[in-house]
Backbone as CSV, one residue per row, in Angstrom:
resi,resn,N_x,N_y,N_z,CA_x,CA_y,CA_z,C_x,C_y,C_z
1,UNK,1.166,0.168,-5.480,2.187,-0.503,-6.286,1.942,-2.001,-6.254
2,UNK,2.157,-2.661,-7.347,2.012,-4.111,-7.421,3.368,-4.755,-7.613
3,UNK,3.471,-6.011,-7.204,4.740,-6.723,-7.292,4.867,-7.399,-8.642
4,UNK,6.072,-7.397,-9.174,6.394,-8.092,-10.417,7.421,-9.157,-10.079
5,UNK,7.109,-10.412,-10.361,7.988,-11.511,-9.971,9.363,-11.395,-10.600
6,UNK,9.484,-10.668,-11.732,10.769,-10.551,-12.414,11.556,-9.321,-11.975
7,UNK,10.966,-8.506,-11.107,11.635,-7.294,-10.648,12.233,-7.536,-9.275
8,UNK,13.556,-7.393,-9.107,14.157,-7.641,-7.802,13.709,-6.604,-6.783
9,UNK,13.596,-7.046,-5.533,13.221,-6.139,-4.462,14.387,-5.234,-4.113
10,UNK,14.069,-4.037,-3.620,15.118,-3.205,-3.049,15.659,-3.922,-1.816
11,UNK,16.963,-3.871,-1.570,17.538,-4.674,-0.493,17.202,-4.138,0.890
12,UNK,16.966,-5.051,1.833,16.820,-4.677,3.232,18.204,-4.589,3.853
13,UNK,18.421,-3.588,4.702,19.725,-3.371,5.313,19.751,-3.921,6.733
14,UNK,20.929,-3.828,7.370,21.094,-4.380,8.709,20.245,-3.647,9.740
15,UNK,20.038,-2.360,9.548,19.151,-1.602,10.412,18.645,-0.386,9.651
16,UNK,17.504,0.109,10.071,16.928,1.273,9.408,16.585,2.332,10.447
17,UNK,16.576,3.565,10.008,16.085,4.667,10.832,14.587,4.780,10.605
18,UNK,13.836,4.793,11.685,12.380,4.852,11.565,11.815,5.657,12.724
19,UNK,10.533,5.883,12.665,9.834,6.592,13.734,8.758,5.688,14.308
20,UNK,8.719,5.645,15.637,7.706,4.860,16.334,6.921,5.785,17.250
21,UNK,5.618,5.603,17.238,4.740,6.425,18.063,4.732,5.907,19.499
22,UNK,5.096,6.798,20.418,5.070,6.499,21.853,4.110,7.451,22.563
23,UNK,3.593,6.999,23.696,2.713,7.810,24.523,3.492,8.961,25.158
24,UNK,2.892,10.139,25.179,3.512,11.294,25.818,3.213,11.296,27.318
25,UNK,4.125,11.818,28.133,3.892,11.865,29.587,2.656,12.665,29.976
26,UNK,2.230,13.587,29.127,1.074,14.436,29.433,-0.259,13.757,29.170
27,UNK,-0.246,12.573,28.588,-1.489,11.889,28.226,-2.115,11.244,29.462
28,UNK,-3.351,11.622,29.781,-3.974,11.182,31.026,-5.140,10.216,30.812
29,UNK,-6.011,10.481,29.854,-7.154,9.597,29.593,-6.854,8.812,28.322
30,UNK,-6.555,7.546,28.500,-6.097,6.722,27.381,-7.127,5.640,27.072
31,UNK,-7.755,5.794,25.917,-8.750,4.831,25.451,-8.525,4.567,23.970
32,UNK,-8.852,3.358,23.558,-8.822,3.021,22.134,-10.223,2.597,21.726
33,UNK,-10.865,3.438,20.942,-12.208,3.136,20.454,-12.109,2.292,19.186
34,UNK,-12.885,1.206,19.167,-12.934,0.305,18.013,-14.318,0.368,17.388
35,UNK,-14.358,0.694,16.112,-15.579,0.612,15.313,-15.238,-0.168,14.049
36,UNK,-16.224,-0.723,13.361,-15.920,-1.481,12.138,-15.117,-0.651,11.139
37,UNK,-13.908,-1.108,10.835,-13.056,-0.447,9.861,-12.336,0.785,10.356
38,UNK,-12.446,1.084,11.651,-11.846,2.319,12.167,-11.454,2.143,13.628
39,UNK,-10.346,2.750,14.017,-9.914,2.773,15.405,-9.428,4.178,15.736
40,UNK,-9.597,4.571,17.008,-9.193,5.918,17.397,-8.660,5.903,18.822
41,UNK,-7.475,6.471,19.011,-6.869,6.602,20.330,-7.095,8.000,20.884
42,UNK,-7.498,8.079,22.152,-7.572,9.381,22.813,-6.223,9.789,23.389
43,UNK,-5.322,8.847,23.518,-4.005,9.149,24.067,-3.223,10.114,23.191
44,UNK,-2.297,10.818,23.826,-1.428,11.755,23.114,-0.115,11.046,22.797
45,UNK,0.208,10.967,21.521,1.395,10.253,21.063,2.284,11.187,20.255
46,UNK,3.546,10.804,20.153,4.479,11.547,19.313,5.465,10.564,18.698
47,UNK,5.961,10.857,17.498,6.939,9.972,16.857,8.334,10.173,17.438
48,UNK,8.996,9.090,17.742,10.375,9.121,18.237,11.270,8.400,17.238
49,UNK,12.454,8.941,17.040,13.423,8.309,16.150,14.010,7.075,16.818
50,UNK,13.995,5.962,16.116,14.556,4.719,16.638,15.327,4.009,15.532
51,UNK,16.209,3.119,15.949,16.860,2.177,15.048,16.085,0.863,15.118
52,UNK,15.687,0.359,13.973,15.023,-0.942,13.928,15.938,-1.902,13.192
53,UNK,16.335,-2.965,13.875,17.334,-3.892,13.349,16.682,-5.014,12.548
54,UNK,17.424,-5.490,11.580,16.967,-6.571,10.714,17.128,-7.903,11.442
55,UNK,16.024,-8.482,11.866,16.075,-9.722,12.635,16.535,-10.906,11.800
56,UNK,16.443,-10.810,10.497,16.883,-11.917,9.645,18.401,-12.038,9.624
57,UNK,19.097,-10.983,10.031,20.555,-11.006,10.059,21.087,-11.289,11.455
58,UNK,20.201,-11.561,12.394,20.591,-11.832,13.777,19.909,-13.120,14.221
59,UNK,19.765,-13.244,15.526,19.007,-14.381,16.041,19.825,-15.653,16.185
60,UNK,19.151,-16.797,16.339,17.701,-16.938,16.205,16.943,-16.305,17.377
61,UNK,15.726,-15.877,17.114,14.891,-15.275,18.135,13.984,-16.341,18.732
62,UNK,13.902,-16.340,20.060,13.093,-17.332,20.752,12.070,-16.638,21.640
63,UNK,10.997,-17.349,21.916,9.923,-16.766,22.705,10.371,-16.437,24.118
64,UNK,11.125,-17.326,24.740,11.498,-17.099,26.132,12.636,-16.105,26.290
65,UNK,13.431,-15.895,25.244,14.512,-14.913,25.323,14.086,-13.538,24.830
66,UNK,13.214,-13.493,23.845,12.889,-12.221,23.199,11.411,-11.843,23.268
67,UNK,10.531,-12.819,23.435,9.097,-12.534,23.476,8.414,-12.679,22.134
68,UNK,9.176,-12.980,21.100,8.612,-13.199,19.765,9.520,-14.143,18.997
69,UNK,8.962,-14.777,17.972,9.736,-15.700,17.138,9.014,-15.870,15.813
70,UNK,9.788,-16.226,14.795,9.229,-16.443,13.460,9.291,-17.931,13.131
71,UNK,8.316,-18.399,12.367,8.225,-19.822,12.033,7.660,-19.957,10.621
72,UNK,8.091,-21.007,9.926,7.510,-21.309,8.619,6.136,-21.935,8.820
73,UNK,5.168,-21.472,8.054,3.849,-22.098,8.085,3.121,-21.788,6.791
74,UNK,2.840,-22.827,6.043,2.141,-22.679,4.766,0.678,-23.048,4.957
75,UNK,-0.195,-22.279,4.347,-1.621,-22.567,4.431,-2.256,-22.384,3.059
76,UNK,-3.312,-23.137,2.814,-4.045,-23.020,1.554,-5.229,-22.067,1.670
77,UNK,-5.428,-21.494,2.836,-6.580,-20.615,3.057,-6.442,-19.334,2.239
78,UNK,-7.521,-18.944,1.603,-7.550,-17.686,0.842,-8.681,-16.770,1.297
79,UNK,-9.749,-17.340,1.850,-10.870,-16.532,2.341,-10.653,-16.260,3.824
80,UNK,-10.007,-15.153,4.113,-9.622,-14.879,5.495,-10.786,-14.389,6.336
81,UNK,-11.722,-13.683,5.746,-12.888,-13.238,6.506,-13.668,-14.440,7.029
82,UNK,-13.722,-15.505,6.249,-14.416,-16.722,6.673,-13.668,-17.440,7.788
83,UNK,-12.451,-17.011,8.076,-11.641,-17.663,9.107,-11.393,-16.760,10.305
84,UNK,-12.298,-15.819,10.533,-12.222,-14.959,11.711,-12.528,-15.715,13.003
85,UNK,-13.374,-16.728,12.930,-13.939,-17.328,14.125,-13.066,-18.357,14.814
86,UNK,-13.367,-18.660,16.090,-12.588,-19.629,16.864,-12.792,-21.072,16.439
87,UNK,-13.809,-21.334,15.619,-14.054,-22.699,15.142,-13.696,-22.866,13.671
88,UNK,-12.970,-21.916,13.121,-12.636,-21.934,11.698,-11.513,-22.924,11.396
89,UNK,-11.321,-23.171,10.112,-10.227,-24.045,9.677,-8.877,-23.479,10.110
90,UNK,-8.710,-22.172,9.970,-7.425,-21.574,10.345,-7.206,-21.636,11.854
91,UNK,-8.268,-21.555,12.627,-8.129,-21.658,14.081,-7.482,-22.984,14.473
92,UNK,-7.843,-24.064,13.772,-7.223,-25.358,14.049,-5.744,-25.334,13.695
93,UNK,-5.402,-24.700,12.591,-3.993,-24.581,12.213,-3.215,-23.776,13.250
94,UNK,-3.832,-22.719,13.746,-3.190,-21.901,14.777,-2.891,-22.742,16.009
95,UNK,-3.839,-23.542,16.430,-3.623,-24.388,17.605,-2.427,-25.312,17.401
96,UNK,-2.325,-25.904,16.227,-1.212,-26.814,15.949,0.127,-26.084,15.986
97,UNK,0.188,-24.914,15.352,1.437,-24.146,15.322,1.831,-23.705,16.726
98,UNK,0.866,-23.243,17.498,1.159,-22.717,18.833,1.619,-23.825,19.768
99,UNK,0.998,-24.981,19.693,1.471,-26.099,20.525,2.912,-26.443,20.178
100,UNK,3.225,-26.429,18.899,4.579,-26.748,18.464,5.582,-25.698,18.944
101,UNK,5.219,-24.424,18.854,6.161,-23.356,19.183,6.338,-23.153,20.682
102,UNK,5.307,-23.450,21.479,5.364,-23.138,22.911,5.517,-24.356,23.809
103,UNK,5.089,-25.522,23.347,5.052,-26.687,24.211,3.793,-26.760,25.050
104,UNK,2.872,-25.819,24.871,1.600,-25.864,25.592,0.789,-27.070,25.127
105,UNK,-0.013,-27.622,26.038,-0.803,-28.805,25.687,-2.239,-28.462,25.313
106,UNK,-2.671,-27.231,25.591,-4.060,-26.849,25.338,-4.090,-25.402,24.852
107,UNK,-4.748,-25.170,23.726,-4.814,-23.828,23.143,-6.268,-23.477,22.865
108,UNK,-6.692,-22.322,23.342,-8.031,-21.821,23.042,-7.911,-20.701,22.017
109,UNK,-8.417,-20.911,20.806,-8.394,-19.848,19.799,-9.488,-18.829,20.086
110,UNK,-9.164,-17.554,19.904,-10.136,-16.492,20.167,-10.745,-15.937,18.880
111,UNK,-9.917,-15.540,17.936,-10.449,-14.991,16.697,-9.392,-14.259,15.914
112,UNK,-9.704,-13.988,14.646,-8.741,-13.364,13.753,-9.189,-12.000,13.281
113,UNK,-8.260,-11.312,12.605,-8.548,-9.978,12.098,-7.649,-9.656,10.917
114,UNK,-8.252,-9.131,9.876,-7.501,-8.593,8.747,-7.155,-7.141,9.017
115,UNK,-5.944,-6.744,8.614,-5.540,-5.341,8.683,-4.903,-4.946,7.354
116,UNK,-5.040,-3.671,7.014,-4.414,-3.163,5.800,-4.002,-1.719,5.992
117,UNK,-2.919,-1.349,5.320,-2.507,0.054,5.297,-3.259,0.823,4.223
118,UNK,-4.096,0.111,3.453,-4.886,0.741,2.399,-6.295,1.037,2.861
119,UNK,-7.251,0.762,2.014,-8.646,1.073,2.303,-9.234,0.040,3.256
120,UNK,-9.800,0.508,4.363,-10.412,-0.385,5.340,-11.892,-0.581,5.013
121,UNK,-12.522,-1.480,5.773,-13.947,-1.756,5.600,-14.474,-2.283,6.919
122,UNK,-15.725,-2.742,6.923,-16.284,-3.284,8.158,-15.528,-4.524,8.619
123,UNK,-14.895,-5.225,7.687,-14.190,-6.457,8.036,-12.686,-6.291,8.103
124,UNK,-12.175,-5.120,7.755,-10.724,-4.913,7.682,-10.350,-3.662,8.464
125,UNK,-9.466,-3.835,9.445,-9.048,-2.733,10.305,-7.730,-2.134,9.806
126,UNK,-7.410,-0.917,10.241,-6.097,-0.339,9.934,-5.029,-0.937,10.837
127,UNK,-3.748,-0.800,10.500,-2.685,-1.254,11.392,-2.693,-0.458,12.693
128,UNK,-2.269,-1.097,13.776,-2.085,-0.390,15.046,-0.740,0.324,14.988
129,UNK,-0.755,1.640,15.152,0.433,2.433,14.866,1.124,3.034,16.054
130,UNK,1.066,2.387,17.223,1.773,2.889,18.398,2.337,1.708,19.184
131,UNK,3.396,1.949,19.952,4.018,0.886,20.741,3.023,0.398,21.794
132,UNK,2.720,-0.895,21.746,1.697,-1.417,22.640,1.847,-2.923,22.812
133,UNK,1.180,-3.436,23.826,0.890,-4.860,23.988,-0.615,-4.947,24.185
134,UNK,-1.248,-5.945,23.639,-2.706,-5.946,23.542,-3.442,-6.278,24.831
135,UNK,-2.720,-6.601,25.896,-3.348,-6.869,27.189,-2.564,-6.193,28.301
136,UNK,-3.234,-5.961,29.414,-2.564,-5.680,30.678,-2.490,-6.995,31.449
137,UNK,-1.748,-7.015,32.531,-1.696,-8.229,33.343,-3.087,-8.584,33.856
138,UNK,-3.813,-7.586,34.330,-5.148,-7.829,34.883,-6.088,-8.395,33.834
139,UNK,-6.118,-7.792,32.656,-7.047,-8.264,31.626,-6.640,-9.633,31.095
140,UNK,-5.330,-9.897,31.015,-4.867,-11.208,30.554,-5.254,-12.303,31.539
141,UNK,-5.065,-12.041,32.822,-5.399,-13.044,33.831,-6.904,-13.308,33.867
142,UNK,-7.681,-12.256,33.793,-9.136,-12.419,33.843,-9.656,-13.164,32.616
143,UNK,-9.154,-12.783,31.443,-9.610,-13.420,30.209,-9.215,-14.889,30.154
144,UNK,-7.974,-15.192,30.513,-7.513,-16.580,30.431,-8.302,-17.488,31.366
145,UNK,-8.628,-16.985,32.554,-9.410,-17.782,33.497,-10.838,-17.981,32.984
146,UNK,-11.434,-16.932,32.450,-12.798,-17.022,31.931,-12.883,-18.021,30.780
147,UNK,-11.938,-17.937,29.838,-11.951,-18.845,28.695,-11.733,-20.290,29.124
148,UNK,-10.799,-20.487,30.054,-10.496,-21.853,30.484,-11.708,-22.483,31.169
149,UNK,-12.336,-21.745,32.075,-13.478,-22.301,32.810,-14.667,-22.562,31.887
150,UNK,-14.791,-21.759,30.837,-15.878,-21.983,29.881,-15.640,-23.234,29.047
151,UNK,-14.400,-23.489,28.698,-14.073,-24.634,27.844,-13.812,-25.905,28.641
152,UNK,-13.242,-25.769,29.816,-12.914,-26.933,30.640,-13.381,-26.702,32.077
153,UNK,-14.691,-26.680,32.299,-15.197,-26.387,33.646,-14.745,-27.395,34.695
154,UNK,-14.442,-28.600,34.275,-13.971,-29.629,35.212,-12.475,-29.885,35.040
155,UNK,-11.792,-28.991,34.375,-10.368,-29.179,34.103,-9.501,-29.101,35.349
156,UNK,-8.269,-29.596,35.226,-7.336,-29.623,36.352,-6.701,-28.269,36.630
157,UNK,-6.952,-27.312,35.770,-6.302,-26.018,35.933,-4.981,-25.979,35.191
158,UNK,-4.263,-24.889,35.348,-3.025,-24.702,34.596,-1.984,-24.003,35.459
159,UNK,-0.732,-24.334,35.178,0.385,-23.715,35.887,0.865,-22.446,35.197
160,UNK,0.565,-22.325,33.912,1.087,-21.211,33.123,0.156,-20.982,31.935
161,UNK,0.071,-19.739,31.497,-0.672,-19.442,30.271,0.042,-18.338,29.510
162,UNK,-0.177,-18.317,28.202,0.387,-17.276,27.338,-0.729,-16.736,26.450
163,UNK,-1.020,-15.449,26.572,-1.892,-14.776,25.610,-1.026,-14.377,24.419
164,UNK,-1.491,-14.633,23.221,-0.610,-14.491,22.062,-1.364,-13.992,20.840
165,UNK,-0.579,-13.607,19.845,-1.067,-13.378,18.491,-0.156,-14.119,17.530
166,UNK,-0.754,-14.731,16.523,-0.001,-15.328,15.421,-0.263,-14.453,14.196
167,UNK,0.790,-13.780,13.735,0.670,-12.713,12.727,1.313,-13.166,11.425
168,UNK,0.655,-12.867,10.312,1.241,-13.197,9.021,0.909,-12.101,8.011
169,UNK,1.854,-11.864,7.102,1.630,-10.950,5.982,0.919,-11.705,4.871
170,UNK,-0.024,-11.059,4.236,-0.717,-11.629,3.083,-0.292,-10.963,1.783
171,UNK,0.129,-9.718,1.853,0.582,-8.997,0.660,2.038,-9.351,0.372
172,UNK,2.456,-9.240,-0.878,3.846,-9.562,-1.233,4.828,-8.587,-0.582
173,UNK,6.081,-8.996,-0.428,7.092,-8.088,0.108,7.621,-7.148,-0.968
174,UNK,8.215,-6.039,-0.520,8.278,-5.532,0.852,7.005,-4.773,1.212
175,UNK,6.557,-4.895,2.462,5.340,-4.226,2.897,5.643,-2.793,3.349
176,UNK,4.697,-1.883,3.102,4.936,-0.475,3.433,4.811,-0.175,4.926
177,UNK,4.017,-0.969,5.637,3.863,-0.806,7.085,4.148,-2.151,7.755
178,UNK,5.412,-2.562,7.827,5.732,-3.842,8.465,5.567,-3.768,9.980
179,UNK,5.778,-4.901,10.603,5.610,-5.031,12.047,6.957,-4.877,12.739
180,UNK,7.036,-3.949,13.694,8.230,-3.792,14.530,7.973,-4.462,15.871
181,UNK,8.987,-5.152,16.381,8.862,-5.923,17.618,9.955,-5.505,18.587
182,UNK,9.556,-5.247,19.822,10.507,-4.796,20.839,10.961,-5.985,21.679
183,UNK,12.255,-6.131,21.794,12.847,-7.227,22.560,12.363,-7.154,24.010
184,UNK,11.726,-8.222,24.482,11.110,-8.210,25.798,12.004,-7.750,26.932
185,UNK,13.225,-8.296,27.065,14.085,-7.908,28.184,14.543,-6.451,28.160
186,UNK,14.356,-5.751,27.038,14.746,-4.341,26.993,13.665,-3.435,27.580
187,UNK,12.546,-4.027,27.988,11.440,-3.280,28.588,11.341,-3.667,30.060
188,UNK,11.421,-2.700,30.951,11.341,-2.976,32.384,9.938,-3.445,32.753
189,UNK,9.867,-4.306,33.778,8.585,-4.883,34.176,7.551,-3.817,34.525
190,UNK,7.977,-2.728,35.113,7.038,-1.701,35.554,6.624,-0.717,34.480
191,UNK,7.179,-0.840,33.293,6.841,0.105,32.227,5.443,-0.160,31.677
192,UNK,4.810,0.909,31.216,3.528,0.781,30.532,2.365,1.299,31.351
193,UNK,1.342,1.750,30.662,0.097,2.185,31.287,-1.064,1.622,30.490
194,UNK,-2.222,1.538,31.126,-3.345,0.857,30.470,-4.023,1.759,29.448
195,UNK,-4.567,1.122,28.425,-5.308,1.791,27.356,-6.615,1.026,27.178
196,UNK,-7.705,1.569,27.693,-8.982,0.863,27.711,-9.515,0.642,26.300
197,UNK,-9.957,-0.564,26.020,-10.566,-0.894,24.723,-12.070,-0.669,24.817
198,UNK,-12.577,0.203,23.937,-13.998,0.545,23.944,-14.582,0.200,22.575
199,UNK,-15.464,-0.788,22.525,-16.107,-1.193,21.272,-17.362,-0.358,21.035
200,UNK,-17.442,0.257,19.871,-18.575,1.120,19.527,-18.982,0.871,18.076
201,UNK,-20.176,1.304,17.742,-20.615,1.240,16.347,-20.038,2.390,15.537
202,UNK,-19.947,3.559,16.185,-19.420,4.760,15.542,-18.472,5.448,16.517
203,UNK,-17.317,5.880,16.040,-16.355,6.568,16.895,-16.952,7.889,17.377
204,UNK,-16.993,8.134,18.700,-17.495,9.420,19.187,-16.526,10.547,18.858
205,UNK,-16.970,11.762,19.073,-16.138,12.928,18.780,-16.161,13.896,19.950
206,UNK,-15.186,14.813,19.949,-15.153,15.887,20.933,-15.145,15.389,22.362
207,UNK,-15.931,16.057,23.210,-15.961,15.721,24.634,-16.507,14.325,24.896
208,UNK,-17.269,13.775,23.949,-17.833,12.438,24.147,-16.751,11.364,24.230
209,UNK,-15.570,11.671,23.737,-14.463,10.717,23.838,-13.993,10.543,25.276
210,UNK,-14.287,11.529,26.119,-13.704,11.555,27.456,-14.737,11.470,28.571
211,UNK,-16.000,11.228,28.232,-17.014,11.121,29.279,-16.748,9.886,30.128
212,UNK,-17.236,9.927,31.348,-17.042,8.802,32.262,-17.728,7.553,31.714
213,UNK,-17.023,6.427,31.794,-17.575,5.141,31.368,-17.718,4.263,32.607
214,UNK,-18.938,3.984,33.069,-19.109,3.140,34.252,-18.433,1.783,34.070
215,UNK,-17.689,1.359,35.089,-17.016,0.065,35.042,-15.787,0.016,34.163
216,UNK,-15.250,1.185,33.798,-14.102,1.203,32.887,-12.907,0.435,33.449
217,UNK,-12.762,0.478,34.777,-11.607,-0.187,35.379,-11.633,-1.700,35.179
218,UNK,-12.797,-2.256,34.854,-12.908,-3.698,34.640,-13.009,-4.077,33.164
219,UNK,-12.898,-3.103,32.277,-12.960,-3.391,30.846,-11.618,-3.911,30.350
220,UNK,-11.640,-4.584,29.207,-10.392,-5.048,28.613,-9.509,-3.850,28.279
221,UNK,-8.218,-4.045,28.435,-7.292,-2.937,28.197,-5.977,-3.465,27.662
222,UNK,-5.339,-2.639,26.861,-3.988,-2.908,26.369,-2.986,-2.152,27.234
223,UNK,-1.712,-2.417,26.994,-0.634,-1.676,27.648,0.056,-0.825,26.595
224,UNK,0.215,0.460,26.883,0.903,1.371,25.973,2.127,1.930,26.679
225,UNK,3.079,2.411,25.898,4.406,2.685,26.439,4.894,4.085,26.107
226,UNK,5.679,4.617,27.042,6.416,5.850,26.805,7.808,5.491,26.290
227,UNK,8.415,6.427,25.617,9.702,6.164,24.980,10.789,5.872,26.011
228,UNK,11.635,4.935,25.672,12.852,4.661,26.439,13.972,4.359,25.461
229,UNK,15.143,4.957,25.666,16.272,4.646,24.778,16.770,3.219,24.946
230,UNK,16.313,2.531,25.996,16.733,1.145,26.224,15.978,0.152,25.343
231,UNK,14.863,0.550,24.797,14.067,-0.369,23.975,14.838,-0.769,22.719
232,UNK,14.869,-2.070,22.456,15.563,-2.599,21.272,14.514,-3.140,20.301
233,UNK,14.450,-2.502,19.139,13.432,-2.829,18.146,14.002,-3.659,16.995
234,UNK,13.175,-4.607,16.524,13.547,-5.501,15.432,12.385,-5.612,14.445
235,UNK,12.716,-6.049,13.222,11.658,-6.414,12.283,12.176,-7.485,11.337
236,UNK,11.239,-8.203,10.743,11.555,-9.227,9.755,11.151,-8.679,8.390
237,UNK,12.101,-8.107,7.640,11.743,-7.546,6.339,11.351,-8.641,5.347
238,UNK,10.584,-8.246,4.361,10.210,-9.141,3.261,9.476,-10.385,3.746
239,UNK,8.526,-10.177,4.641,7.693,-11.292,5.096,6.917,-11.876,3.920
240,UNK,6.829,-13.198,3.886,6.033,-13.875,2.870,4.793,-14.481,3.522
241,UNK,3.895,-14.981,2.690,2.674,-15.582,3.224,2.896,-17.016,3.693
242,UNK,4.151,-17.442,3.739,4.478,-18.763,4.272,5.246,-18.649,5.585
243,UNK,5.123,-17.500,6.258,5.775,-17.270,7.545,4.752,-16.715,8.529
244,UNK,4.954,-17.035,9.801,4.135,-16.453,10.865,5.056,-15.966,11.976
245,UNK,4.633,-14.902,12.635,5.334,-14.401,13.816,4.446,-14.640,15.030
246,UNK,5.007,-15.285,16.036,4.323,-15.469,17.319,4.723,-14.306,18.213
247,UNK,3.731,-13.596,18.752,3.976,-12.461,19.639,3.377,-12.765,21.004
248,UNK,4.187,-12.657,22.040,3.665,-12.787,23.394,2.983,-11.483,23.806
249,UNK,1.687,-11.579,24.099,0.978,-10.461,24.718,1.203,-10.470,26.229
250,UNK,1.120,-11.682,26.793,1.343,-11.832,28.236,1.642,-13.289,28.535
251,UNK,2.739,-13.512,29.239,3.127,-14.843,29.702,3.126,-14.796,31.220
252,UNK,2.357,-15.674,31.850,2.283,-15.664,33.312,3.592,-16.070,33.966
253,UNK,4.472,-16.710,33.221,5.814,-17.042,33.705,6.737,-15.871,33.383
254,UNK,7.172,-15.168,34.412,7.999,-13.980,34.218,9.493,-14.268,34.323
255,UNK,9.877,-15.539,34.306,11.300,-15.868,34.416,12.061,-15.565,33.135
256,UNK,11.345,-15.408,32.037,11.949,-15.028,30.761,11.209,-13.841,30.185
257,UNK,11.306,-13.669,28.885,10.570,-12.589,28.223,9.076,-12.894,28.304
258,UNK,8.313,-12.025,28.951,6.901,-12.329,29.189,5.942,-11.459,28.371
259,UNK,6.490,-10.526,27.608,5.661,-9.731,26.697,6.569,-9.104,25.647
260,UNK,5.975,-8.702,24.542,6.741,-8.077,23.462,5.947,-6.898,22.903
261,UNK,6.273,-5.680,23.311,5.638,-4.521,22.678,5.875,-4.556,21.170
262,UNK,4.934,-4.039,20.427,5.035,-4.088,18.972,4.192,-2.977,18.371
263,UNK,4.409,-2.721,17.101,3.644,-1.714,16.379,3.923,-1.827,14.890
264,UNK,2.990,-1.378,14.088,3.285,-1.158,12.674,4.044,0.155,12.541
265,UNK,4.876,0.250,11.508,5.594,1.503,11.274,5.770,1.704,9.769
266,UNK,5.818,2.944,9.317,6.020,3.202,7.888,7.486,3.014,7.519
267,UNK,7.760,2.066,6.638,9.140,1.781,6.228,9.473,2.614,4.996
268,UNK,10.076,3.762,5.227,10.424,4.664,4.123,11.726,4.271,3.445
269,UNK,12.380,3.208,3.947,13.651,2.778,3.351,13.448,1.948,2.086
270,UNK,12.206,1.551,1.810,11.940,0.673,0.675,11.090,1.419,-0.354
271,UNK,11.704,1.944,-1.401,10.946,2.722,-2.389,9.922,1.900,-3.159
272,UNK,10.080,0.577,-3.161,9.142,-0.282,-3.890,8.128,-0.952,-2.960
273,UNK,7.944,-0.380,-1.757,7.058,-0.998,-0.772,5.625,-1.103,-1.284
274,UNK,4.978,-2.190,-0.871,3.630,-2.528,-1.321,2.663,-2.373,-0.155
275,UNK,1.464,-1.950,-0.465,0.415,-1.791,0.537,0.276,-3.071,1.364
276,UNK,0.387,-2.912,2.665,0.356,-4.084,3.542,-1.060,-4.612,3.724
277,UNK,-1.145,-5.928,3.698,-2.357,-6.643,4.081,-1.900,-7.803,4.951
278,UNK,-2.486,-7.957,6.122,-2.018,-8.972,7.065,-3.197,-9.581,7.810
279,UNK,-2.919,-10.720,8.442,-3.943,-11.404,9.232,-3.321,-11.823,10.546
280,UNK,-4.013,-11.532,11.615,-3.540,-11.935,12.938,-4.626,-12.742,13.626
281,UNK,-4.193,-13.707,14.411,-5.141,-14.558,15.123,-4.688,-14.661,16.570
282,UNK,-5.612,-14.408,17.483,-5.283,-14.373,18.907,-5.809,-15.603,19.624
283,UNK,-5.188,-15.894,20.733,-5.633,-17.009,21.538,-4.864,-17.073,22.838
284,UNK,-5.125,-18.135,23.592,-4.431,-18.369,24.859,-3.916,-19.800,24.866
285,UNK,-2.637,-19.948,25.190,-2.004,-21.266,25.300,-1.852,-21.612,26.778
286,UNK,-2.231,-22.837,27.140,-2.216,-23.257,28.539,-1.270,-24.434,28.742
287,UNK,-0.670,-24.453,29.919,0.178,-25.558,30.359,-0.544,-26.202,31.542
288,UNK,-1.199,-27.325,31.277,-2.083,-27.949,32.255,-1.302,-28.497,33.444
289,UNK,-1.901,-28.377,34.620,-1.288,-28.926,35.828,-1.173,-30.443,35.715
290,UNK,-0.105,-30.993,36.298,0.076,-32.451,36.302,-0.947,-33.113,37.220
């Protein structure tokens, strides 16, 4: 479906009934294989009925209270594939936005990614469709230290760091697979299990998905979640290309919201929904020692 500027959108309501994919208790070997244009989870998931609240009718949402926040940001960039890299024009914009939103004095951009609910390609991935955070504590700490020492080998160090994603919709609203965000304080600190990230050229099949991987315990991993009725889910309907959502993957300061589980979900409440196309850019924000 295409958008017509003269056709009004179907209205977003205060909350919607939706389904979110959660990890099942029986799932034992959890890996996410990444290949160009394709991703595959070995974990066992099932859809759970949830209420997802309209964040535009509540708030304001803040990073330290909720783990996510929305901000206005306009960009002239149109070639997003050319802005995948950490030295791209958009990477500089990300650094500026993140410093403004977090108060961090130093930001290391990692890279970007296009996602679509439509046809994927080597440069475009599908949406992530299960409740997750993209790092574990171990992988976040290891990555942030490695990046910092590579960029500032003689640096003073840092008191705090935040692994993050800056997410924006590129397709017109309403999107068919919008982003759902879980309020950080509604998730207990001990919740979640690791989901190893395995980069491959081609997704394996059958028993090859579960063969032993030497050094798997030291590979990058995400955190995936089992269902809890305590989880409070929100979304920002009708995202435009002049808005960005900051998502905390991991904040080393646990005095506030230090992570925000999130997922794409099919929004069946909007009959005029448009195929989603989005861009996310990841990085680490540092608070340098005095």
